[in-house]
C-alpha positions, 0 to 999 in steps of 0.5 A, a space after each residue: 673635329 675628327 675626334 669629337 665626331 667619333 666621340 658623338 657617334 660611338 657615344 650614345 649616353 648623352 650625359 657621358 657624351 657631354 662629359 667626354 666632349 668636354 673633356 676632349 675640348 679641354 685636352 685639345 685647347 692645351 694643345 692649341 694654347 701652345 700652337 697659338 703661342 698663348 702664354 697663361 699666368 694663372 693668378 690664384 691657382 690654389 682656387 682650381 681645387 674649389 672647381 673639383 668639389 662640384 659643377 659651376 657656371 663660370 663667368 668671364 669677361 670677353 675680347 676674343 674667341 681666344 677667350 674659349 681656348 683659354 678657359 677650356 684649357 683651365 678646366 673641362 667645360 661646355 660653353 653657352 654661345 649664341 645661334 649666330 655663332 651656330 650659323 658661322 661656316 667654321 666656328 659653327 661646327 666647332 661649337 657644335 662639336 664641342 657640345 655647346 648650348 646655343 641661346 637667341 639673343 635677339 628673342 625675349 620669347 625664347 628666354 624662359 626656355 633657354 634660362 631652364 635649359 641652361 639650369 637643367 644642364 647645371 642640375 645635371 652636374 655639367 660645368 658651363 662657361 658663359 661670357 655675359 657681355 654678349 659679344 666680344 669687345 675692344 677690351 678697353 673697359 668691361 661692358 655690362 653683363 646680360 643678366 638673364 642666364 644668372 637666373 639659370 644659377 639661381 634655380 639650379 643652386 650652383 655656384 658661379 666662378 668669376 674668372 678674369 682675363 687680361 691680355 698683358 703682352 704681345 711678343 714679351 711687349 706690354 700692350 696698349 689699347 691699340 694692341 688690344 684692339 688688334 687681339 680683339 675680335 670686333 667690327 665684324 672682321 672676318 674670322 680668316 683675317 683675325 686668325 691670320 694676324 694672331 697666328 703671326 704673334 710669337 707670344 701672347 700673354 694672358 693673365 687668368 685671375 680665378 676669383 672666389 666662387 659666388 653662391 647663388 643665394 640672391 633671388 634677384 638675377 640683376 643683383 647677382 650679375 652685378 656682384 659678379 661684374 664687380 669682382 671681375 671688374 676689380 680684378 681687370 682694372 687693377 
């Protein structure tokens, strides 16, 4: 937070600041992954090269705030999150200082403006991370994707990069659904109590499956969202 605060003060060019904040979060996340004892196993690492050709809308399933650290450690990006998160006393400042974009999930009226905001961000060449399930779940199954912001990728002509996150072990022991619920941040559990529990684990193993990018050649965002969901779900249930 101190580092990004100085970056926000010292860098006046908005585009350069956005890129620098993403790179700062990327570097910080790689350190925090070690602090949390997260053991990342990247599947299809050769596909990381495709990320360097141009910017993407990164789309992943969502279980916990640890997902953000995992994705940010993989590649520099900013994130789309909810206005509810902005109001959180701790995570709100973290997301703000990290250069996140905020959307109001409860307001249909603001949706066109939010789609255009995200599309403009993508047109300007920035990478964005999106968790279209809308919130974190227990991870037993994947939930349907909210499809509205897929329209932004269509309008910007930016490819979607699907990524599947699977939590596989705690302290080198294969996890079951009960263990997965301990990792998941659900049921309005206070952030500090969940964080305290997670930090007690010596290690948490996560499979990160990088899937082939999808070009947004569909004019229908529902079809596009379903295609991305199916690809990630196939990797999730394997």
